[in-house]
N, C-alpha and C positions, 0 to 999 in steps of 0.2 A: 504493500500500500504506500509506504513512504517513498520507495523507488519510483512508483508510478506518479506520485504527486510531484516529485522533484525532476522527473524526466523532461528533457527538452527535445527529444527525438522520438519517432515512432518505435514501437516495441521491436520491430525487425532490425533496427539500427542500434539498439542498446547493446553495450559491450564492445562495440567497434571503436577503436581509437586511431589516432593519426599514425601511430607506429605500425599498425597493420598494413599500411600502404607503403612502408619503407622497404619491406622485403621484396626483392625482385620476384616476378611471377614464376620464373623458371626455378628459382631457389625454393620458393614456397611450395611448388608442386612436388619437388623431389624430397623435401625435408618433412619429417614428422612434426606434429604440433608441438611436442615437447622440445624438439630441437630448435624450432623457430622461437619459442618462448625463452629458451636458455640463451639464445643469441641476443634477443632483445634485452634480457636482464643484464647480460654482460655489457651491452652498450650503455644501459642506464647506470650501472656501477661505474663505468669509465667516465661518464659525464661528471659524476660526483668527485671522482679521483682528480680529474683535470681541474675541477672547480676548487679543490683543496690546494692545488699547486699555485693558484692565484690567491695568495693570502698575505696580508700585511696588517700592521698595527697602526691605528690612528694616533697622532701625537697626544699624549696625555691619557691614553686609554690602553694600558699594557696588559689587560686581563683577557679580553676576547678579541681575536683578530677579525678583520673584514675578509670574507672569502666569497667565492662563487659556488660554494657547496649548496646553498639553499636554492640557487638557480637550477643546479643539476637535479635536486630533489623534486622541486615543484614542476619544472618543465618536463623532467623525466616521468613524473607521476602522470601528467596529462598525456604524454606521448604513449605510455605503455599500458595504462589502465591499472586498476587496484592490485590485482594478483602479481603481475609482472613487476610493478613498481615496488611492491613490498619485497619481492625477491631481489631486486637490484640493490635496495638499501641494505638488506640483511647481508647480501654478498659483500658489499662495500665494508660494512662493519666487521664482518668476519676477517676480511683481508687485513684490516687494521689491528684487530685483536690478536691475530696470529703473528703479528710482528712486522708487517709491511708498512713502510712510512707513507700511508695514504691519507692520514688525517692532516689537519691544518698545521701551519708552521707554528712552532712553539718558541717564543722569544727566550725563555729561560734556558732551554737546552740548545738553542741555535739550530734545531733540526725539525723536519716534519715529524709530527707525533705518530706514535704507534703504541700498541699494547692495550690490554684491558684496563690498565691503570689510568688511561686517559679518561675513562668513563667512571670507574670505581676502583679505588685502591683497597685491597683486602689484607695486605701484609702488615708487618710491624711499621709504625707503632700502633696501628689499629685501623679500623674502617674509616675511610674518608672518600668524599666525592671529588671527581675531577671537575674543575670549574666549567669546562665546556662540554662535559659529558651529557648534560641535559639537552643540549642542542642536538647532539648526535642521536639520542633516544627519540627526541621529537621528530627527527627525520622520518622515522618509521611510520608514525601516525599521520604526519603531513602528507607523505607519499600516498598512503592508503586513501586519505580523504580526497586529495586532488585526483587521484586515479579513478575513484568511484564517480566523482562528479563528471569527469571526462567521459566515462562509460555512459553516463546519462545525457551527454551532449552539451555540457556547459562550456566546453572549450571551442565550440564551433563558431561562436561569435565573440568579438573582442570583449564585449561587456561581461559575458558569462565567464570568459577565460580570466579576466581581471579578478572577478569575485572569487572564483575557485582558488586562484593563486594567493589572494589576500587571506582567505580562510586557512589555507595550508600554512602560510607564513605565521599567522596568528597561533596556530597549534604549536609550532616550533618554539615560540616565545612563552606560551603558557606552560610548557615543560622546562624550557631552558632557563628562564628567569628565576623561578623558585629554587631550582637546582643550583644555580650560580650563587644565590643568596645563602643557601645552606652550606655550600662548599667553602665560601669565603667568610662565613660567619659575619655577614654584614646586613644592613637594613634593606628594606624594600626600596627606599630612595636611592641608596648606593647601587643596588642591582639594576634599577632602571637607568641610572646615569651611565653605568659602565657596560650594560648588556643590551640596552634597547635604543635609547635616544640617538646615539652616534650612528646607528646603522639604518635608521629609517630612510634617509635619502637614497642610499644604495639599494635598499629593498624596493623602493618605489621604481627605481630605474630597472632593476632586474625583472620586476613584475610587468612593467610596460613593454620591455623587450620580449620577454617570454610569451606574453599574451598576444602580442602582435605577430610573432612567428607562428603561433598556433592558428590564429585566425587566418593568416595568409596561407598556411598549409592546407587548411580545409577549403579555402577558396580555390586553390589549385586542384584539389581532389574533385570538387564539384564541377569545375570547368572541364576537366578531363572526362568526367563521367556523363556530361551532358552532350547528347548527339548534336552535330552541327546541322 
């Protein structure tokens, strides 16, 4: 009932995302569904990895870096749909947890972060949260939400794409900010000043670019599917 109420496309088109049109027809005919899905999840994870490589700290804000990870999560979510988007984020997190330097740049270590300690530290001297771990966890839920909205057709017009990506971005902050506050043992005001406000202009730019690409992509799909 909820899916029907939120849907912006007819039932026959629900579940179809822009990513389904990126696989060449010949490849799609020869590959099994799970193989196509695995390929798309790998592409989604790669988007987040590349986004993490573009990371830097704003002057005066040394705790949370600016990255393009959220662009990869939100845009990838719309591109792949809920199930494959979830898979891509989980794959990305597993790569980092297993030791590959795929997380954002860490100013303290001077390296790209990796390991489970980036999210939660369980060793001596005791349990502690990684300051940016909440954002990483938030990626899972944000990708699922944006992916589901894309399956319901929200990304096919620029207005719906903007709303879907804004909601996904909000989910990241709803988890990331309390996590940051707990990890740093700071106040709500401190958390907002160091984990939200400095990043809003960049978020707006990423959402504008991502939603524009999605809307343009669907315009191309419609144009190609319309007989001359």
